[in-house]
C-alpha positions, 0 to 999 in steps of 0.5 A: 500500500505505502510505497515510500515517503514522498515528503515531510510537511512543515508548517511555517508562519513565513516561507521566506523566513523559513527558507533562509535556514535552508539557504544557510545550509546550501539548500535551495527550493526547487518548486513553489506553488499555491494550493488553493484547496488547502489554503497554503503556499508551499515550497519544496526542497530536496535533501538527498533523496527526501523532500521537505514541503514548507507550508505557509497558510494563506488564510486564517481558516486554513488547516495550517494556520489552525495547526500553527495557532494550536501547536506552533511551527513544526512538523505537520505531516508525513506524506506517503506515496501510493499507487491509488489514493481512492482505493487506499482510502477505502482499504483504510476505512474498512479497517477502521481508520478515521479519515479526514478526507473521504475523497482525494483532492488536488494537491501540489505537483498535480498530485491527488492527496487525502489525509488520515486522522492522527488518532488512527496513526499514533498521533502523526497526521498521514498524507496519502499522495498519488502522482499525477497520471500522464496521458 
């Protein structure tokens, strides 16, 4: 079901300020995108074979804004690559997992994404993501 860790999402108040840390370490972002469905701006950086997604809220009612208000900046989620988000959600629901998203939605990089509630995953918000289909 889970193929690999796709990225680690980190909630930040300001992407530009957060990127200064990584730039000091010699790492530059390779992709910026606003994801309207999640009310965030994102910046992706590559560290070796891993990806970090910095998430800045674009609205006070954004899930990231609420996270920062409650817990402060920091690790928000771990995203796992799957072949088929929809069937993965169905499988997890059948097994009793609590889902945040019953249906996949649009995410960064044209991926389909869905979140699984941390109450079902040992306190860690899990994102499932499926690469965009190439036609």
